[in-house]
N, CA, C and O of each residue as an XYZ file, in Angstrom:
248
protein
N      84.436     46.122    110.978
C      83.751     45.143    110.920
C      83.887     45.573    109.214
O      84.295     46.643    108.761
N      83.329     44.179    108.343
C      83.703     44.073    106.210
C      81.961     44.146    105.962
O      80.883     44.062    106.549
N      82.303     44.266    105.242
C      81.142     44.688    104.160
C      80.650     43.092    104.652
O      81.300     42.247    105.268
N      78.935     43.027    104.008
C      78.398     41.633    104.105
C      78.436     41.140    102.548
O      78.255     41.739    101.487
N      78.642     40.256    102.762
C      78.524     39.408    100.914
C      76.695     39.416    100.703
O      75.829     39.612    101.556
N      76.555     39.114     99.180
C      74.905     38.689     99.102
C      74.468     37.295     98.656
O      75.333     36.759     97.964
N      73.965     36.953     98.746
C      74.098     35.129     98.173
C      74.401     34.683     97.076
O      74.596     33.516     96.739
N      74.456     35.843     96.355
C      74.943     35.168     95.192
C      75.956     35.029     94.729
O      76.178     34.168     93.878
N      77.266     36.256     95.402
C      78.572     35.964     95.794
C      79.397     35.257     96.834
O      80.618     35.290     96.989
N      78.418     34.570     97.557
C      78.888     32.443     98.026
C      78.386     31.988     97.715
O      78.434     30.930     98.342
N      77.398     31.918     96.657
C      77.282     30.349     96.386
C      77.739     30.554     95.487
O      78.174     29.502     95.017
N      78.119     32.143     94.303
C      79.748     31.158     93.039
C      80.942     31.114     93.447
O      81.777     30.266     93.133
N      81.101     32.133     94.251
C      82.814     32.006     95.287
C      82.726     30.133     95.449
O      83.467     29.431     94.761
N      82.153     29.786     96.016
C      81.742     27.732     96.650
C      81.991     27.329     95.656
O      82.900     26.500     95.622
N      81.498     27.610     94.721
C      80.948     27.421     92.902
C      82.804     26.452     92.299
O      83.420     25.471     91.882
N      82.742     28.039     92.830
C      84.227     28.532     91.460
C      85.598     27.688     92.664
O      86.779     27.588     92.334
N      85.056     27.212     93.956
C      85.972     27.276     94.471
C      86.264     25.015     94.817
O      87.271     24.353     95.069
N      84.926     24.675     94.642
C      84.743     22.868     94.305
C      85.272     23.105     92.732
O      86.398     22.609     92.721
N      84.980     23.626     91.425
C      85.661     23.452     90.553
C      87.436     23.720     90.438
O      88.360     23.042     89.988
N      87.353     24.893     91.010
C      89.556     25.704     90.669
C      89.852     25.889     91.887
O      90.850     26.600     91.765
N      89.735     25.788     92.703
C      90.365     25.330     94.295
C      91.769     25.005     94.028
O      92.248     26.027     94.520
N      92.715     24.389     93.644
C      93.994     24.554     93.590
C      94.524     25.332     92.330
O      95.687     25.432     91.938
N      93.509     25.796     91.860
C      94.107     27.377     91.282
C      94.017     28.396     92.564
O      95.104     28.957     92.701
N      93.463     28.634     93.131
C      93.109     30.127     94.121
C      94.601     29.662     95.667
O      94.985     28.688     96.313
N      94.929     31.289     95.502
C      96.689     31.811     97.065
C      95.586     32.123     97.799
O      94.411     31.773     97.684
N      96.084     32.758     98.487
C      96.038     33.669     99.834
C      96.172     34.497     99.236
O      95.711     35.445     99.872
N      96.770     35.029     97.752
C      97.464     36.327     97.523
C      95.800     36.988     96.564
O      95.082     36.366     95.780
N      95.700     38.206     96.985
C      94.763     38.355     96.528
C      94.131     38.737     94.767
O      93.080     38.560     94.151
N      95.762     39.463     94.431
C      96.507     39.941     93.143
C      95.760     38.896     92.514
O      94.585     38.913     92.147
N      96.813     37.769     92.427
C      96.481     36.023     91.802
C      95.167     36.346     92.071
O      94.903     37.469     91.641
N      94.635     36.032     92.383
C      93.027     35.671     92.712
C      91.838     35.664     91.681
O      90.952     34.890     91.319
N      92.496     37.527     91.268
C      91.755     38.214     90.348
C      91.629     38.293     89.727
O      90.710     38.806     89.088
N      93.498     37.277     89.248
C      93.891     37.242     87.441
C      92.604     35.681     87.392
O      91.682     35.784     86.582
N      92.672     34.439     88.234
C      92.126     33.641     87.855
C      91.075     33.332     87.965
O      90.542     32.284     87.598
N      90.436     34.630     88.736
C      88.549     34.987     88.392
C      88.463     35.594     86.857
O      87.625     35.368     85.984
N      89.605     36.427     86.843
C      88.963     36.947     85.698
C      89.481     36.248     84.157
O      89.324     36.763     83.050
N      90.167     34.864     84.483
C      90.306     33.384     83.491
C      88.792     32.929     83.727
O      87.836     33.459     83.158
N      88.730     32.217     84.346
C      87.674     31.173     84.229
C      86.285     32.163     84.460
O      85.497     31.396     83.906
N      85.439     33.305     84.878
C      84.527     33.458     85.535
C      84.556     34.679     84.503
O      85.570     35.350     84.313
N      83.065     34.945     83.712
C      82.328     35.734     82.659
C      82.233     36.650     84.040
O      81.551     36.076     84.889
N      82.800     38.058     84.512
C      82.322     39.455     85.388
C      81.423     40.580     84.183
O      81.748     40.911     83.043
N      80.851     40.753     84.575
C      80.422     42.373     83.564
C      81.324     42.996     84.263
O      81.469     44.007     83.577
N      82.464     43.171     85.684
C      82.118     44.463     86.025
C      83.523     44.307     87.290
O      83.383     43.408     88.119
N      84.364     44.884     87.346
C      85.855     45.003     87.391
C      85.642     44.724     89.661
O      86.239     44.227     90.616
N      84.436     45.447     89.332
C      83.868     45.360     91.127
C      83.475     44.307     91.629
O      83.790     43.921     92.754
N      82.556     43.576     90.650
C      81.446     41.887     91.146
C      83.164     40.962     90.816
O      83.076     39.798     91.207
N      84.352     41.243     90.303
C      85.005     39.717     89.625
C      86.276     40.720     91.884
O      86.039     40.293     93.014
N      86.736     41.232     91.742
C      87.293     42.000     92.767
C      86.107     41.468     94.479
O      86.469     41.410     95.654
N      84.828     41.207     93.915
C      84.376     40.942     95.670
C      84.743     39.876     95.495
O      85.567     39.621     96.373
N      84.542     38.649     94.511
C      84.948     37.248     94.288
C      85.815     37.003     94.375
O      86.044     35.826     94.654
N      86.834     37.866     94.214
C      88.408     37.314     94.791
C      88.727     37.405     95.848
O      88.970     36.242     96.171
N      88.947     38.147     96.843
C      88.746     38.874     97.908
C      87.705     38.274     99.105
O      88.137     38.189    100.255
N      86.315     37.859     98.789
C      85.848     36.897     99.108
C      86.807     34.641     99.166
O      86.719     33.664     99.909
N      87.536     35.002     97.897
C      87.845     33.954     97.697
C      88.990     33.789     98.357
O      89.439     32.649     98.468
N      89.619     34.808     98.871
C      91.365     34.603     99.505
C      90.994     34.577    100.713
O      91.672     33.974    101.544
N      89.847     35.224    101.053
C      88.888     35.053    102.692
C      88.802     33.635    102.870
O      89.163     33.192    103.960
N      88.276     32.633    101.759
C      88.557     31.639    102.423
C      89.587     30.917    101.940
O      89.421     29.781    102.385
N      90.473     30.944    101.334
C      91.783     29.578    101.119
C      92.299     29.771    102.465
O      92.383     28.745    103.140
N      92.854     31.436    103.279
C      93.395     31.626    103.908
C      92.447     31.239    105.915
O      92.948     31.153    107.037
N      91.016     31.122    105.424
C      90.313     30.551    106.299
C      90.612     28.787    106.408
O      90.466     28.202    107.481
N      90.905     28.301    105.551
C      91.767     27.465    105.318
C      92.452     26.128    105.187
O      92.294     24.914    105.059
N      93.641     27.499    105.341
C      95.147     27.463    106.010
C      94.318     26.802    107.698
O      95.022     26.563    108.679
């Protein structure tokens, strides 16, 4: 079982997906860099959670 994502994480990730969806891939490391460049996050953990959820959404999309 995985961790449950909060509404904040889901909302921000879906906003990023609409705005920068073509820049994200199914690779977590690449998504980490894109999230770091496009969003101002206060900590690395939050950036990683958003990048991980984005990776999951991109895999689901394919």
